[in-house]
C-alpha positions as CSV (number, residue, x, y, z in Angstrom):
1,X,127.6,166.4,111.9
2,X,129.1,169.0,114.7
3,X,128.2,172.1,112.8
4,X,125.9,174.4,114.3
5,X,122.4,175.0,112.9
6,X,118.7,176.6,113.8
7,X,115.8,177.1,111.9
8,X,112.0,178.7,112.3
9,X,111.7,180.8,115.7
10,X,113.4,179.9,119.0
11,X,113.6,182.3,122.1
12,X,116.7,184.7,123.2
13,X,117.2,182.0,126.2
14,X,117.0,178.4,126.6
15,X,114.6,177.3,129.1
16,X,112.6,180.3,129.6
17,X,109.1,181.2,128.6
18,X,108.0,181.4,125.0
19,X,104.5,181.7,123.6
20,X,102.8,182.0,120.4
21,X,101.4,185.3,118.8
22,X,98.5,184.2,120.4
23,X,99.7,183.7,124.0
24,X,99.9,179.8,124.3
25,X,102.8,178.1,125.0
26,X,105.4,176.3,123.2
27,X,106.8,173.5,124.5
28,X,110.8,172.8,124.4
29,X,112.1,169.4,123.9
30,X,115.5,168.7,124.1
31,X,116.9,166.2,121.8
32,X,120.0,164.7,122.8
33,X,122.8,161.9,123.2
34,X,124.7,160.6,125.6
35,X,122.6,161.7,128.9
36,X,123.2,165.4,128.5
37,X,126.8,165.3,127.7
38,X,126.4,164.7,123.7
39,X,125.2,166.5,120.7
40,X,121.7,167.9,121.2
41,X,119.2,170.0,120.1
42,X,116.3,172.3,121.3
43,X,113.1,172.0,119.8
44,X,109.9,174.0,120.4
45,X,106.4,172.2,120.0
46,X,103.2,173.8,119.4
47,X,101.8,171.2,121.4
48,X,103.0,168.5,124.0
49,X,105.2,166.2,122.1
50,X,104.2,163.0,124.6
51,X,100.8,162.4,124.0
52,X,100.3,159.3,122.8
53,X,96.4,158.4,122.5
54,X,96.6,154.4,121.3
55,X,99.1,151.7,121.2
56,X,98.0,149.7,118.4
57,X,100.9,146.4,119.0
58,X,103.8,145.3,117.7
59,X,105.5,143.3,115.6
60,X,109.0,141.0,115.5
61,X,110.8,142.5,112.8
62,X,114.3,140.9,113.5
63,X,115.9,139.4,110.5
64,X,116.0,135.4,110.1
65,X,120.0,134.0,110.3
66,X,120.9,131.6,107.2
67,X,124.7,131.8,108.3
68,X,126.0,132.9,111.5
69,X,129.1,132.0,111.1
70,X,130.4,133.0,107.2
71,X,133.8,132.6,105.8
72,X,132.8,132.6,102.1
73,X,133.4,135.2,99.8
74,X,129.7,136.7,98.6
75,X,128.3,138.3,95.8
76,X,124.8,139.6,96.3
77,X,122.7,140.9,93.1
78,X,121.4,143.9,95.1
79,X,118.7,144.4,92.1
80,X,117.1,141.2,92.6
81,X,115.5,142.6,96.1
82,X,111.8,143.0,94.5
83,X,110.2,146.1,95.0
84,X,107.7,146.8,98.1
85,X,104.9,149.6,98.4
86,X,106.0,151.3,101.4
87,X,109.4,152.4,102.9
88,X,109.6,150.4,106.0
89,X,108.1,146.9,104.5
90,X,110.6,147.5,101.6
91,X,113.7,146.9,103.9
92,X,115.2,143.7,103.6
93,X,118.3,143.2,106.0
94,X,121.0,141.0,104.2
95,X,124.1,141.6,107.1
96,X,124.6,142.2,110.2
97,X,126.2,142.0,113.2
98,X,125.5,143.5,117.2
99,X,127.2,147.0,116.1
100,X,125.2,147.1,112.7
101,X,122.7,145.8,109.8
102,X,123.2,146.1,106.1
103,X,119.6,146.4,104.2
104,X,118.4,147.0,101.1
105,X,115.5,148.2,99.9
106,X,113.1,149.2,96.6
107,X,110.0,151.1,97.9
108,X,107.6,151.8,94.9
109,X,105.0,153.7,97.0
110,X,105.3,157.6,96.6
111,X,104.1,158.2,100.3
112,X,102.9,156.5,103.0
113,X,100.5,157.0,105.5
114,X,102.7,156.9,108.9
115,X,106.0,158.4,110.3
116,X,109.2,156.3,111.3
117,X,111.3,156.5,114.0
118,X,114.5,154.2,114.8
119,X,115.3,154.5,118.4
120,X,118.3,152.1,118.8
121,X,120.3,152.8,115.5
122,X,121.8,156.1,113.8
123,X,120.5,155.4,109.9
124,X,122.5,156.3,106.7
125,X,120.7,156.3,103.6
126,X,122.3,155.9,100.2
127,X,120.1,157.2,97.3
128,X,121.2,154.6,94.1
129,X,117.9,155.2,92.5
130,X,114.8,157.7,93.0
131,X,114.4,161.3,94.6
132,X,112.0,162.8,96.6
133,X,112.1,164.5,100.1
134,X,113.2,163.4,103.3
135,X,110.7,165.4,105.4
136,X,111.2,165.2,109.7
137,X,110.7,167.1,112.4
138,X,113.8,169.2,111.7
139,X,112.3,170.4,108.4
140,X,112.9,169.1,104.6
141,X,116.1,167.6,102.9
142,X,115.4,167.2,99.0
143,X,117.1,163.7,97.6
144,X,118.5,162.6,94.6
145,X,121.1,160.0,93.2
146,X,124.1,159.7,95.4
147,X,123.0,161.3,98.5
148,X,123.9,159.9,101.8
149,X,121.0,161.1,104.4
150,X,122.8,160.5,107.9
151,X,119.9,160.1,110.5
152,X,120.3,160.6,114.1
153,X,118.6,158.1,116.0
154,X,115.3,159.1,117.6
155,X,114.5,161.8,115.0
156,X,111.1,161.2,113.2
157,X,111.0,161.4,109.9
158,X,109.1,160.4,106.6
159,X,110.2,159.8,102.9
160,X,108.1,161.2,100.1
161,X,109.4,159.9,96.2
162,X,108.5,161.5,93.0
163,X,108.5,158.1,91.4
164,X,108.1,154.1,91.8
165,X,111.4,153.3,90.9
166,X,113.7,153.3,93.8
167,X,116.8,151.8,95.2
168,X,118.0,152.2,98.8
169,X,121.0,151.0,100.4
170,X,120.6,151.5,104.4
171,X,123.3,151.2,107.3
172,X,121.7,151.1,110.5
173,X,124.5,151.8,113.1
174,X,123.8,150.8,117.2
175,X,126.8,153.8,117.5
176,X,126.4,157.1,116.8
177,X,127.7,158.5,113.0
178,X,130.1,160.7,112.6
179,X,132.9,162.6,110.0
180,X,135.7,160.8,110.7
181,X,137.6,162.5,113.5
182,X,141.3,162.7,111.5
183,X,139.6,165.2,109.3
184,X,138.6,167.6,111.7
185,X,140.8,170.2,113.9
186,X,140.1,170.5,118.0
187,X,136.9,172.8,117.3
188,X,135.3,170.3,114.7
189,X,136.0,171.9,111.6
190,X,136.6,170.1,108.7
191,X,140.1,170.6,107.7
192,X,141.5,171.5,104.6
193,X,143.2,168.6,103.8
194,X,139.7,166.7,104.3
195,X,138.0,165.2,101.1
196,X,134.5,167.2,101.7
197,X,133.5,170.5,103.8
198,X,130.9,171.8,105.6
199,X,130.0,173.7,101.9
200,X,129.3,170.2,100.9
201,X,126.6,169.5,104.1
202,X,123.0,170.1,103.0
203,X,120.8,171.2,106.4
204,X,117.5,170.9,106.9
205,X,115.3,173.5,105.0
206,X,111.3,174.5,105.2
207,X,110.4,173.5,108.6
208,X,106.7,172.6,108.6
209,X,104.7,173.6,111.4
210,X,101.5,171.7,111.6
211,X,99.1,173.2,114.2
212,X,96.7,169.6,114.1
213,X,95.0,167.3,116.6
214,X,93.8,163.7,115.7
215,X,94.8,160.5,115.0
216,X,98.6,160.3,113.6
217,X,100.3,156.9,112.9
218,X,103.9,156.0,114.3
219,X,106.3,153.7,114.0
220,X,108.8,152.9,116.1
221,X,111.6,150.3,116.2
222,X,113.1,149.2,119.0
223,X,115.1,146.2,119.6
224,X,114.1,144.5,116.4
225,X,110.4,144.9,117.3
226,X,107.8,147.2,115.8
227,X,105.7,149.5,117.7
228,X,102.5,151.2,116.3
229,X,101.5,153.6,118.3
230,X,99.1,156.9,117.6
231,X,99.7,160.2,118.7
232,X,97.0,163.3,119.7
233,X,99.3,165.8,117.9
234,X,100.8,166.2,114.8
235,X,104.7,165.2,114.8
236,X,105.5,168.1,113.0
237,X,104.1,170.7,115.3
238,X,108.2,172.7,115.9
239,X,108.3,176.2,115.5
240,X,111.6,176.2,115.9
241,X,114.9,174.5,116.7
242,X,118.7,175.0,117.2
243,X,122.0,172.6,118.2
244,X,123.7,170.0,116.5
245,X,121.7,166.7,116.3
246,X,120.1,166.6,113.4
247,X,119.4,165.3,110.1
248,X,121.8,166.0,106.9
249,X,122.5,164.8,103.8
250,X,125.9,164.8,101.7
251,X,126.0,163.4,98.0
252,X,128.8,161.1,97.1
253,X,129.8,163.0,94.1
254,X,130.9,166.0,96.2
255,X,133.8,163.5,97.6
256,X,137.2,164.9,96.5
257,X,139.2,161.6,95.9
258,X,142.7,161.7,97.3
259,X,145.5,160.3,94.6
260,X,149.1,159.6,95.0
261,X,151.9,158.0,93.1
262,X,151.2,154.8,93.8
263,X,148.1,152.8,94.8
264,X,146.3,154.5,97.9
265,X,145.0,152.4,100.9
266,X,141.1,152.4,101.3
267,X,141.2,155.0,104.3
268,X,141.7,157.7,101.9
269,X,138.4,157.2,100.8
270,X,136.5,157.5,104.5
271,X,133.0,159.1,104.7
272,X,131.8,158.3,107.8
273,X,132.5,156.1,110.6
274,X,131.5,154.9,114.1
275,X,133.1,153.0,117.1
276,X,132.3,149.4,115.0
277,X,132.6,150.4,111.4
278,X,133.9,153.0,108.6
279,X,132.0,153.8,105.4
280,X,134.0,154.6,102.4
281,X,133.2,156.4,98.9
282,X,135.1,155.2,95.8
283,X,134.5,157.6,93.3
284,X,136.0,158.5,90.0
285,X,139.6,159.8,90.0
286,X,143.0,160.2,88.3
287,X,144.9,157.2,88.9
288,X,148.4,156.7,90.0
289,X,150.9,158.5,88.5
290,X,154.5,156.9,89.3
291,X,155.8,155.6,86.4
292,X,155.9,152.0,87.4
293,X,152.3,152.1,89.3
294,X,149.9,149.3,89.7
295,X,146.5,151.1,90.1
296,X,144.3,148.4,90.9
297,X,144.5,146.9,95.0
298,X,147.2,144.9,95.8
299,X,146.3,141.6,97.5
300,X,145.6,142.0,101.2
301,X,144.5,140.0,104.4
302,X,141.2,141.3,105.7
303,X,142.3,140.4,109.7
304,X,140.6,143.0,111.5
305,X,136.9,143.7,109.5
306,X,134.6,142.0,107.3
307,X,134.9,144.0,103.7
308,X,131.2,145.1,101.9
309,X,131.1,146.9,98.6
310,X,128.3,148.0,97.1
311,X,128.8,148.7,93.3
312,X,126.8,152.0,92.3
313,X,128.1,153.0,88.4
314,X,131.2,152.6,86.4
315,X,133.5,149.9,85.9
316,X,135.4,148.6,89.0
317,X,138.8,148.1,87.8
318,X,139.6,144.8,90.8
319,X,136.8,142.9,89.7
320,X,135.8,141.1,86.3
321,X,132.0,140.7,86.4
322,X,130.5,142.8,88.7
323,X,127.2,145.2,87.6
324,X,125.4,147.8,88.9
325,X,123.4,147.1,92.4
326,X,126.1,144.2,93.3
327,X,127.5,143.4,96.7
328,X,130.6,141.7,97.4
329,X,131.3,140.6,100.5
330,X,135.0,139.6,101.6
331,X,135.0,138.3,105.1
332,X,137.7,139.1,107.9
333,X,140.6,135.7,107.7
334,X,140.7,135.2,103.9
335,X,142.8,137.2,101.8
336,X,141.4,139.4,98.5
337,X,142.3,140.9,96.2
338,X,142.2,142.0,92.1
339,X,140.4,139.0,89.9
340,X,142.9,137.1,87.2
341,X,143.6,139.7,84.5
342,X,142.4,142.9,86.5
343,X,145.8,143.4,87.9
344,X,147.4,143.4,84.5
345,X,144.2,145.2,82.9
346,X,144.9,148.2,85.3
347,X,148.7,149.0,84.4
348,X,149.1,151.9,82.5
349,X,145.4,153.2,83.0
350,X,145.2,156.5,83.5
351,X,142.0,157.1,85.3
352,X,138.6,155.2,86.9
353,X,134.8,156.1,86.5
354,X,134.0,153.7,89.2
355,X,131.4,154.5,92.1
356,X,131.1,152.4,95.0
357,X,130.4,152.6,98.9
358,X,132.4,150.4,101.0
359,X,131.1,149.5,104.5
360,X,134.2,147.8,106.8
361,X,132.8,146.2,110.1
362,X,135.0,145.3,112.9
363,X,133.2,142.3,113.9
364,X,132.1,139.8,111.3
365,X,128.6,139.7,109.6
366,X,126.3,137.3,109.9
367,X,124.2,136.4,106.4
368,X,120.8,136.8,106.3
369,X,118.2,134.6,104.6
370,X,117.4,137.3,102.2
371,X,120.8,137.5,101.3
372,X,120.7,133.8,100.5
373,X,118.1,134.8,98.1
374,X,120.2,137.3,96.2
375,X,123.7,135.0,96.4
376,X,125.1,134.4,92.9
377,X,126.4,130.9,94.8
378,X,130.0,131.0,93.1
379,X,131.8,134.1,93.6
380,X,134.0,132.7,96.0
381,X,135.7,130.2,92.8
382,X,136.3,133.9,90.8
383,X,139.9,134.1,91.5
384,X,141.2,130.8,90.0
385,X,143.1,131.1,87.0
């Protein structure tokens, strides 16, 4: 998110001597993207952030593919994913391609004894159930129901939950995650016509600075392998930072839906984008106000993208039998639209209370073995009259 932010203590000039009150040097780290030409932040560490003490081992965490060439509409029961204690082991990849992976997780442990970073992907963590703290080298983000937490790749973090009943939808993207370009002016500011603005973006607070040496467990994901290492100093030893590249939170309930006289296409719900996908937020809103409007979406062909919908709350007007936590996949190459009776029911309705997250990928999604465990097996028949 291109908003300048700073936290803690930083020197007046970059790349100059910066010492603690006791006269010890702080160690500068550039946390940047696209070499030295993308968004970046400068962090100042109490200790050198490079001290690997031990390499413990590695584990292949690549998902197992059940259907690499899927053309079948699917309905997956997301709440059938069983709770697992820590938030990494809890992650179950259900759909993926070379650009993006869609993951469900039901972590039940309130906290873990390690720190984590994904070196390959930006992550979007959507909180369906639960609350807690996202702790990172950049500070703390409090999270709760309906929050998107956007985590640029390479950020070291850990999750702490308030309860054991937690549900997350996670999107891992090999391309950087940004707010839609058409929402921003040439300076990066969100426009008046954007469905959200900078006031809705929550940036890190409460910077943690631990001046500790010892053994600190780090889990690092790279190319489908989870590497375990031990670092000699606490990763949260930053005294200050500034820049543009950092984690942030945005709540789906702060998205302001755009409406019209007749049905508006899905791009009006867009919230995030990459070169390979878009993420949209379907929120409670007034329906179309033309006297003959049909609020339900028209039948449409998915020619260029696979469409995945994750149902959060309310009643989704185009479906007949959808519940909280369900996901529907409409693959590219197949026409889809309202199920029988849904179009007719929508006529004359004034508003909707639906809440859902949509992910459209520009390449086909492969179906994993984890997805097959929660597939109802019959969704593709649901348009038969």
